[in-house]
C-alpha positions as CSV (number, residue, x, y, z in Angstrom):
1,M,54.8,-79.3,-89.1
2,S,56.5,-77.3,-91.8
3,S,59.5,-75.2,-90.7
4,K,58.9,-72.6,-93.4
5,H,58.4,-69.8,-90.9
6,F,60.7,-68.5,-88.3
7,S,60.3,-70.3,-84.9
8,P,60.8,-68.3,-81.7
9,P,63.1,-70.0,-79.2
10,G,61.4,-71.8,-76.3
11,P,59.9,-73.5,-74.5
12,L,60.0,-70.5,-72.0
13,G,60.1,-66.9,-72.9
14,F,59.5,-63.7,-71.0
15,G,56.4,-61.5,-71.4
16,G,56.9,-57.8,-70.8
17,A,53.5,-56.5,-69.8
18,P,54.2,-56.6,-66.0
19,L,57.3,-54.5,-66.5
20,G,55.1,-51.8,-68.0
21,N,53.5,-51.5,-64.5
22,M,50.6,-53.7,-65.2
23,F,48.1,-53.4,-62.3
24,D,51.0,-52.3,-60.0
25,E,54.1,-50.2,-60.1
26,V,57.5,-51.8,-60.4
27,D,60.7,-49.9,-59.6
28,E,63.6,-49.7,-62.0
29,A,66.0,-51.9,-59.9
30,T,63.4,-54.7,-59.6
31,A,62.6,-54.5,-63.4
32,S,66.3,-54.8,-64.2
33,Q,66.9,-57.7,-61.8
34,T,63.9,-59.5,-63.3
35,L,65.2,-59.3,-66.8
36,R,68.7,-60.4,-65.8
37,A,67.2,-63.3,-63.9
38,A,65.3,-64.3,-67.1
39,W,68.6,-64.2,-69.0
40,D,70.4,-66.2,-66.3
41,S,67.6,-68.8,-66.4
42,G,68.3,-69.5,-70.1
43,I,65.4,-67.5,-71.5
44,R,66.2,-66.1,-75.0
45,L,62.8,-64.9,-76.2
46,F,61.8,-61.5,-74.9
47,D,58.4,-60.0,-75.7
48,T,57.4,-56.4,-75.2
49,A,55.1,-53.7,-76.7
50,P,54.8,-49.9,-76.9
51,H,51.4,-50.3,-75.2
52,Y,52.9,-51.7,-72.0
53,G,53.2,-48.6,-69.8
54,S,53.1,-46.3,-72.8
55,G,56.7,-47.2,-73.8
56,L,58.0,-48.0,-70.3
57,S,58.4,-51.8,-70.9
58,E,60.4,-51.2,-74.1
59,H,62.7,-48.7,-72.3
60,R,63.3,-51.2,-69.6
61,F,63.9,-54.1,-72.0
62,G,66.4,-52.1,-74.0
63,Q,68.3,-50.9,-70.9
64,V,69.1,-54.5,-69.8
65,L,69.2,-56.4,-73.1
66,R,71.8,-54.0,-74.6
67,E,74.2,-55.7,-72.2
68,Y,74.0,-59.0,-74.0
69,P,75.2,-60.2,-77.4
70,R,72.4,-59.2,-79.9
71,D,72.6,-62.4,-81.9
72,E,72.0,-64.5,-78.8
73,F,68.3,-63.6,-78.2
74,T,65.1,-63.0,-80.0
75,L,63.3,-59.7,-79.4
76,A,59.6,-59.2,-80.2
77,T,57.5,-56.0,-80.0
78,K,54.3,-54.8,-81.4
79,V,52.8,-52.3,-83.8
80,G,49.3,-50.7,-84.2
81,R,49.5,-47.9,-81.7
82,V,51.5,-44.7,-82.3
83,F,52.4,-42.6,-79.3
84,H,52.9,-38.9,-78.9
85,A,54.0,-36.8,-75.9
86,D,51.2,-35.7,-73.6
87,R,52.1,-33.8,-70.5
88,S,48.8,-34.6,-68.8
89,A,50.1,-38.2,-68.5
90,P,46.9,-39.8,-69.7
91,K,45.8,-43.1,-68.1
92,N,46.4,-46.3,-70.1
93,P,44.8,-49.1,-68.1
94,P,45.6,-51.8,-66.9
95,F,49.0,-50.0,-66.7
96,V,49.6,-47.6,-63.9
97,N,52.1,-44.6,-63.8
98,G,53.4,-45.2,-67.3
99,L,55.3,-42.7,-69.4
100,P,53.7,-39.4,-70.4
101,F,52.5,-40.4,-73.8
102,A,49.1,-40.8,-75.4
103,F,48.4,-43.2,-78.3
104,E,46.2,-43.5,-81.4
105,Y,45.5,-46.8,-83.1
106,D,47.2,-46.8,-86.5
107,Y,47.3,-50.0,-88.5
108,S,48.2,-48.3,-91.8
109,Y,51.4,-48.9,-93.7
110,D,52.9,-45.6,-92.6
111,G,51.7,-46.0,-89.0
112,V,53.4,-49.4,-88.7
113,M,56.6,-48.1,-90.3
114,R,56.6,-45.2,-87.8
115,S,55.9,-47.6,-84.9
116,I,58.9,-49.8,-85.8
117,E,61.1,-46.7,-85.9
118,D,59.8,-45.4,-82.6
119,S,60.4,-48.8,-81.0
120,Y,64.0,-48.7,-82.1
121,Q,64.4,-45.4,-80.3
122,R,62.7,-46.6,-77.1
123,L,64.7,-49.8,-77.0
124,G,67.9,-48.1,-78.0
125,M,68.4,-51.0,-80.4
126,A,68.6,-51.3,-84.2
127,Q,67.1,-54.8,-84.5
128,I,63.7,-56.2,-83.8
129,D,63.2,-59.9,-84.7
130,I,59.4,-60.3,-84.5
131,A,56.7,-57.6,-85.0
132,Y,53.2,-58.4,-84.0
133,I,50.1,-56.4,-85.1
134,H,48.7,-55.7,-81.7
135,D,45.1,-56.0,-80.5
136,V,43.4,-55.8,-83.9
137,A,40.4,-57.7,-82.5
138,A,36.8,-57.2,-81.2
139,D,37.9,-57.0,-77.5
140,H,39.6,-53.6,-78.3
141,H,37.6,-52.3,-81.2
142,G,34.1,-53.8,-80.9
143,D,32.1,-53.9,-84.1
144,A,34.7,-51.7,-85.8
145,W,37.3,-54.5,-85.6
146,S,36.7,-55.8,-89.1
147,E,37.4,-52.4,-90.6
148,K,40.6,-52.1,-88.5
149,F,41.6,-55.6,-89.5
150,K,41.1,-54.6,-93.2
151,T,43.4,-51.6,-92.7
152,A,45.9,-53.9,-90.9
153,I,46.1,-56.4,-93.6
154,E,46.2,-53.9,-96.5
155,G,48.6,-51.6,-94.7
156,G,50.4,-52.9,-91.7
157,A,50.8,-56.5,-92.9
158,R,52.1,-55.3,-96.2
159,A,54.7,-53.1,-94.4
160,L,55.8,-56.0,-92.2
161,T,55.9,-58.4,-95.2
162,Q,58.3,-56.0,-97.0
163,L,60.5,-55.6,-93.9
164,R,60.6,-59.4,-93.6
165,E,61.6,-59.8,-97.3
166,Q,64.3,-57.2,-96.8
167,G,65.7,-59.0,-93.8
168,V,64.9,-56.1,-91.5
169,I,62.7,-58.4,-89.3
170,K,62.7,-62.2,-89.2
171,A,58.9,-62.7,-88.7
172,W,55.6,-61.0,-88.2
173,G,52.1,-61.9,-87.0
174,L,49.3,-60.8,-84.8
175,G,49.5,-60.3,-81.0
176,V,45.8,-60.7,-79.8
177,N,43.6,-62.2,-77.2
178,L,41.1,-63.7,-79.6
179,V,41.2,-66.5,-82.1
180,E,39.1,-65.0,-85.0
181,P,41.7,-62.5,-86.2
182,C,44.3,-65.2,-86.5
183,I,42.1,-67.4,-88.6
184,K,41.3,-64.4,-90.9
185,A,45.0,-63.5,-91.1
186,L,45.9,-67.0,-92.3
187,D,43.2,-66.6,-95.0
188,Q,44.3,-63.2,-96.2
189,A,48.1,-62.9,-95.6
190,D,51.3,-64.8,-94.9
191,P,52.1,-64.5,-91.2
192,D,54.9,-66.4,-89.5
193,V,53.8,-66.5,-85.9
194,F,50.9,-65.6,-83.6
195,L,51.1,-64.4,-80.0
196,L,47.9,-65.6,-78.6
197,A,47.1,-64.6,-75.0
198,G,44.7,-66.5,-72.8
199,R,43.2,-68.7,-75.6
200,Y,45.1,-71.8,-74.9
201,S,45.5,-72.6,-71.2
202,L,44.4,-75.1,-68.6
203,L,41.2,-73.2,-68.2
204,N,40.4,-72.3,-71.7
205,Q,41.2,-73.8,-75.2
206,P,39.3,-72.0,-78.0
207,A,42.4,-72.2,-80.2
208,L,42.5,-76.0,-80.2
209,D,40.0,-77.1,-82.8
210,Q,40.3,-74.7,-85.7
211,L,43.2,-72.3,-85.3
212,F,46.0,-74.8,-84.2
213,P,45.3,-77.3,-87.0
214,A,45.3,-74.5,-89.6
215,C,48.6,-73.2,-88.2
216,Q,50.1,-76.7,-88.3
217,E,49.1,-77.0,-91.9
218,R,50.7,-73.7,-92.8
219,G,53.9,-74.1,-90.7
220,V,52.9,-71.1,-88.6
221,H,54.1,-71.0,-85.0
222,V,52.2,-69.9,-81.9
223,V,53.6,-68.2,-78.8
224,V,51.2,-68.6,-75.9
225,G,50.8,-65.5,-73.7
226,G,48.8,-65.5,-70.5
227,P,49.4,-69.1,-69.6
228,F,48.2,-68.3,-66.0
229,N,45.1,-66.4,-67.4
230,S,46.2,-63.1,-65.9
231,G,47.3,-64.8,-62.7
232,L,44.4,-67.0,-61.8
233,L,46.4,-70.2,-62.3
234,A,49.3,-68.8,-60.3
235,G,47.3,-68.1,-57.2
236,G,45.9,-64.7,-58.1
237,A,42.3,-63.4,-58.5
238,H,42.6,-61.9,-62.0
239,Y,41.2,-63.6,-65.1
240,E,41.4,-62.0,-68.5
241,Y,42.7,-58.8,-67.0
242,G,39.7,-58.5,-64.6
243,Q,38.2,-60.2,-61.6
244,A,37.8,-63.9,-62.1
245,P,34.2,-65.2,-62.6
246,D,32.9,-67.9,-60.3
247,E,32.9,-70.6,-62.9
248,M,36.7,-70.1,-63.5
249,L,37.4,-70.0,-59.8
250,D,35.5,-73.3,-59.4
251,K,37.4,-74.9,-62.4
252,R,40.7,-73.8,-61.0
253,Q,39.8,-75.3,-57.6
254,R,38.9,-78.7,-59.2
255,I,42.2,-78.7,-61.2
256,A,44.2,-77.7,-58.1
257,E,42.7,-80.5,-56.1
258,I,43.8,-83.1,-58.7
259,C,47.3,-81.5,-58.8
260,Q,47.5,-81.7,-55.0
261,R,46.7,-85.4,-55.1
262,Y,49.6,-86.0,-57.5
263,Q,51.9,-83.6,-55.6
264,A,52.2,-81.5,-58.7
265,D,52.5,-77.7,-58.7
266,L,49.4,-76.1,-60.5
267,R,51.7,-73.5,-62.1
268,A,54.0,-76.2,-63.6
269,V,50.9,-78.1,-65.0
270,A,49.6,-74.8,-66.5
271,L,53.0,-74.0,-68.2
272,Q,53.7,-77.5,-69.5
273,F,50.2,-77.9,-70.8
274,C,50.5,-74.8,-73.0
275,A,54.0,-75.9,-74.3
276,A,52.9,-79.5,-75.1
277,H,51.0,-78.6,-78.3
278,P,53.3,-79.1,-81.4
279,V,52.4,-75.6,-82.9
280,V,53.4,-73.9,-79.7
281,S,57.1,-72.8,-79.9
282,A,57.2,-70.9,-76.6
283,V,55.1,-69.9,-73.6
284,I,55.7,-66.4,-72.2
285,P,54.5,-65.8,-68.7
286,G,55.1,-62.3,-67.4
287,T,56.3,-61.5,-63.9
288,K,57.6,-58.5,-61.9
289,H,60.1,-60.4,-59.8
290,A,63.4,-62.2,-60.3
291,D,62.5,-65.1,-58.0
292,K,59.3,-65.7,-60.0
293,V,61.3,-65.9,-63.2
294,R,63.7,-68.5,-61.7
295,E,60.6,-70.3,-60.3
296,N,59.0,-70.4,-63.8
297,A,62.1,-71.9,-65.3
298,K,62.1,-74.7,-62.7
299,L,58.3,-75.3,-63.1
300,M,58.8,-75.8,-66.8
301,R,61.3,-78.6,-66.1
302,A,59.3,-80.2,-63.2
303,T,58.2,-83.8,-63.7
304,I,54.4,-84.3,-63.8
305,P,52.9,-87.8,-63.6
306,A,51.1,-89.0,-66.8
307,E,48.2,-90.1,-64.6
308,L,47.5,-86.4,-63.7
309,W,46.8,-85.6,-67.4
310,A,44.7,-88.7,-67.8
311,E,42.5,-87.7,-64.8
312,L,42.1,-84.1,-66.0
313,K,40.7,-85.5,-69.3
314,Q,38.6,-88.1,-67.5
315,Q,37.0,-85.4,-65.3
316,G,36.2,-83.3,-68.4
317,L,38.6,-80.6,-67.3
318,L,40.7,-80.9,-70.4
319,P,39.6,-81.8,-74.0
320,Q,40.4,-85.4,-75.0
321,S,42.1,-84.1,-78.1
322,A,44.5,-81.7,-76.3
323,P,48.1,-82.9,-76.4
324,T,49.8,-83.3,-73.1
325,P,53.5,-83.6,-72.1
326,R,55.0,-87.1,-72.5
């Protein structure tokens, strides 16, 4: 794979959605302890977004990360939503009790430049390494997504390309939950990295056949978000930010039984599967608790028998073509 584009440090990063009060509230002390545990576990890729708690996650990241040498970690945030103060504290699901700001989607050149400046203020930092164009896909915009995407490529991507050329940021790409916008972005622009959530996991691999080979050819890296599919592979009941459908519950159960037979932790299998593909530079599970961060670091290093991967493929639970850890 070409090393033309900036590669985020891995194999394990930290995803910031939970610290924006995703599904449940997190107090400030817990959020700080969790980020410090990530640092102490050797994690050096930190991913946040204005959307996460309407600015709350960015505030929390900045508060803690300002304590560490700035050149020793990679910080990613996102553009595409511009926030303004709103005393009515509008809801912003799936985040609860976020900050009192409302947003408008804005993928234009000016909107993206403003979003970057606003993120500097929320983070209390003057450097962002990776900027992802956030949620420019059908799951957020329905049939209008193509029009939003056109604006993003002609406006936002142009702004981010300029910032990269000026050395203001190191890389840009899309942060999305669907494969199609990434394929279009490769056709129409020069991204460095995609943050793709929930589309390459033990349960679901739509990125495998078309997107990943195209990324490999272009030297574009992928950061995998949602390696536990919103918690389903970590013992929870959420899948894709909602209640898990029966077919996914059944598939998880079948995989879990095989893991049990080989005395392997399902979560370790989930994390290491995502990290094994050569285009994947990092996997960024999110969590609300310090002990979970430490656990994820151990899970990423756990030994998994080669026979387990062979059986998952033999049972049709993983595609034959999917790379697995050696």
